[in-house]
N, C-alpha and C positions, 0 to 999 in steps of 0.2 A: 435504402442502403443495403449492400450485401451483408448477409449474415455470416459471421466468421466463427465457426465452432472452435477453431484452434485458439482464438483469443479468449473465448469463454472458458475453455478448458484450462488455459494458462492462468486466468484469473482465479479459478478454483484452486489450482495448484499453489499459487502464491498465498492465498488465504489459508490453505491447509498447512503450509509450512509455518506460517506465523502461529496458527492454532497449535500445531505440534510443539513448537518451541515454548509457548506459554503454558500449555497443559503439563508438560514435564518439568519445566523450570519451577512451576508453582509447588511441585512436590519435592524436587531434589535440589533446587537452587539454580543459579544462573551461571555457574562456573564451568559447566560441561561444554566443551568446544563444539560438539555436535548440535546441542541445543542452541547455542549462541549463533552459530553459522547458519543453521536452518532458518532462524528468524530473519537474519540479514538477507539471505538469498530471496526469501519471500518478499521483503520490502523492496529490494532493488528490482525484482521482476515486476512488481506493481508500478514502480516509477517508469521503467522502460515502456511498459504497455501504455501508461498514461501519455507519455510523449508521443508515441505512435498514434494513439487515438485522436489527440488534439489536432494533429496534422490531417488525419483522415477526415474528420468532420468539418474542418474549415477549408480544405481544398488547396489549390495551387496559388490562388490570388489573395487579395485583401478580403477582409470580412468585417462585420460589425462588432466592434469591441463590446459595446453595451449589451447587445444581444447575447454574445458569447458568455460574458460574465454573469448575466442574469440566469442563463441556463445552467451554468456551473453552480451558482448559488442555490438554485432550486434543487439541484441534484444532491449536493453534499451537505447543505446546512441543516435541513429539518431533522434528519436522523442523528446527525452529530450533536445538535443541540439537545435532542431528547436524551441521549445517553450521557452527555456531559452533565445535564441536569440531574440525572439519576445518580451519577457519581458524586455530584455536589451535595445532594440530599443525604446520601449515605455518609459522606465525610462529615457533614454537619451534625447529624443526629445519631450516627453509629460509628464514631471515629475509631473504636476498637477493631473494626473490620480492616483497617488500613495500617500499614507500617510507616509510611512516609507521607501519604496524602493528607493535607490539612485544608480545611475550608476557610477561605476568606473571600469577601465580596470582590476585591480587586482581582484575585486569582481566578475566580469564577467568570467574571465579566471579560477579562482579557482572554481567557480560554475560549469563550463563545465567539469572539471576534478575531480569532487567529492572530492575536498579538503575542509574539514570542517574548517570553519573560521568565525570569528566574522564579521557580516555584518556592513558596515558603517552606523553610526547614529542609530544603534540598540543596545540593551543590550545583546542579545544572538546571537547564530550562526544561519545563514540562507543563503541559496543560493539566487541568485538574483530572481529566480523563487522560491518563498517561499515553494511551494509544494515539491520541490526537497529534502527537509530534509529526507524524507523517502527513496529516492534513495541513499542518502549518507549511510544510514544504510544497504540498499541492497548491495551496492558495498563493504562495510565493511564485510558483511556476505559472499559474493561470494569469496572474497580474502582469508578469513580465511578458508572457505570450500575447496578452491583449494589448499591451502598450505598443507592440509592433504589428498590430492588425493591418496597418496600411501597406505593409511590405508583401512581396511575394513569399511563397513558402521557402524558397532557397535562401533569400536574403534574411528572412526571419530566423531560419536555422543557423545561418552563419553568425548573425549578431548574438543570438543566445548562446551559441557554442563559445564564442569569444568572451562573452560576459561571465558565464558561469565558470569557465576555465580560469579566467583572471581572478575571480573571487576565490576559487580553490587555491590557486598559487599564492594569492595574498595571504590566505590563512596559513599556508605552509611557511611562508617567509616571516610573517609577523608573530605567529604562535600566540594569539591574543589570550589573555586570562579571562576577559569578560565572556560569560557563557552565551550571551546573545550574539556577540560577534563570532564566537566559535560556531554557533548554529548556522549563520549565514555564510561564513567563510569556510565552507565545508564542501567535500567532494560530492555529496549526495545529489544535488541538482544536475550534475553532469549526466546522470542516468536518464533524466528526462530528454536531454538533447540527443542522446544516443537513440532513443525511441523516435525522436523527430526525424532523424536521418533515415531510419528504417521506413517511416511513414512517407517521406519524400520519395524514396526509391519505389515504394509501392504505387504511389500516384503516377510515377513515370512508367509503370508497367514492368517493373524489374523483378517480379516474382513468378516466373513461369514454373509450372509444376514439373520440376526436373529432379528426380530422386537421386541423381548422381551426387548432389550436394548434401544429401541427408547424412551420410556417414561422416564427412568432414565436419559438418556443423555439430553433430553429436559428439565428436571427439573434442572440438573446441569447448563445448558446454562442459564436458567432463573435466577438461583441463582447468576451466574456470572454477569449478567446484573445488578442485585440488588446491588451487591458488587461494581460494577463499579461506582455507583453513590455516594459512601461514601467519595470520595476525597474532603477534606476541605482545602487542601493546606498544611497540616502538613505532615511530612515525613512518619509517620506510616500509616495514612489514604491513602496517595498516593500509598504506596506499596500494601495495601489491595485492593485498586481500580485496580491496575495493575493486581494483581492475579485474580480478578474477570473478567477482560477483557480477560485474557488468558484462564480462565475456559470457558467462552462463546465461544471463537474462536475454542478451541480444541474440545469442545463438539459438536459444529456444524459440524466440519470437520469429526469427528468420525461418527456422525449421518448420514451425507451425504454419506459416504462410505458404511455404513451398508445398507442404503436404496437405494443405486445406482441401483440394478437390478429392483426395483419397480418404479423408477422415470419416469414420463412422459417426453416427449420431448417438451419443450416449446421454440419455435424458437426465440421469441423475447428476452427471458431471456438468452438464449445461445448466441445470437448475442451481447447482452450487456456485457456478460462475455468475449467474444472475443475482444470487443472494450474497455474493462475496463481500459487498459493502456492509450489509447487515451482519454477516458473520464476523467481519473484522471488528466492528464496533461493539458487538454484544458478547463475544466469546469470553472475555475476561470475567464478566459477571457470572456466566454459567460455570466456568471453571471454579470460581470461588464458592459458589453455591454447592456444587458437587463435592468439593473438598470438605466443606463445613459439615455436610450430611455424613460423609464418610467418617470423619473424626468422631462424630456423635454416635455412630452406629457400629461400624466394624473396626475402627481404630487403624493404626499404622504399625502394628507390631511385626507383621510379616512383610519382607521386602516385595513379595509379589503383589501386595496390596497397592503399593505405589504405582506399579504398572497398570493394574486393573483400574484404579481410580482415574489415571490419566487417559486411558482408552475410553472409559465411560464419559469422561469430560469431553473428549473430542467428538464422540458420537452424539452426545446430548447437545453440544454447541451447534453442530451441523443441523440437527432437527430444529432447534430453536431458531436458527437463522432463516430457515425456509419458512417457518411460521411468521416470523417478523417481516420477512420480505413480502409475503402475500397478504398479510393481515394489516400491516402498518405502512411499510414503505411504498408499495404500489398505490394504495388509496391516497396517500399524501401527494404523490406525484400526479395522480389523476386530478386532484383538486387544484394544485398549484399550476399545472400546465393547461388547465381549462379544457380538458378532454373528457368525453363521455365514457371512454374506456381506455385502459392502459394497454397499448400494444406490446408485443414481445419485441423489445428493442433489439435491432440486429447486431450492432457493434459498438455504438458510442458509449463506451464505458471508460471512465478514468481509472486510475489505480484503485481508487476506492469509491468509484461512483459511475453513474449512468449518464445518458445523454443530457 
């Protein structure tokens, strides 16, 4: 398969946005709109990329649903289970490290198997590794995608567009109080189908290297970022904000695919793209460890310390993710895929996972 540097760079960008949001929110709280929006933009970019890649790796026609789901499971489950288990152990034996996370066996087991559920002592749904909420959406999308494996790519995209849009509209009309229903009757899965349509266009040869479209796409992406900031908590503004997030993500992916032949090879950015799943799952532990050491050593008396600790957290998390990717993630994939060596996978990466 063709190697897409643009997609790898965008995966790195998405992971770094989430990392930035969590590194600074850990120090100054989650009320800052820049921090909140950065995290949302990163997640939606992940989702759009995932929809694109699932279409790319399965092609125009029908595919084997069992094989598809097996490969998805091999790619996302081992590392997710590892870090979910780390979170569970810490919650069980060092609960003082957490503000809201509580260990119970049902909570842990439901988290492992992507069962959306209300977390104990929380108002909403969340796995024991709170970052796993995006993996719940990934699993939801994979299953829906696999159910339609017998269709052509166009029919599959049409059905999933209708399905996820209907679920979104149902949520707006019903405004359910149940947190599990709120999770599924949500706009987020629509981002996957936007990526699917971009993937379909790519399969049809619709991304010629034409730089005339670069500026318009850049302007649409910038407008999307601006709209992403309008969320004030009201239903209308929340939906407009989501539309802006999707505009940003879809425009960047379009732009990257158009500019692909002209992109330079930046090894570090490519490596961060390769390690983006490891970075996504591990960074919250690194942030917590760096913050703990900072409090015990230099304290937080000076405002500049908050910035310094956040930057150190970001750099340390990136380094840790590269180590985890090469020392843990790739060897696990080698064993589970039955390969003698792990190749540098060209493109097949989900929002938070590989081929």
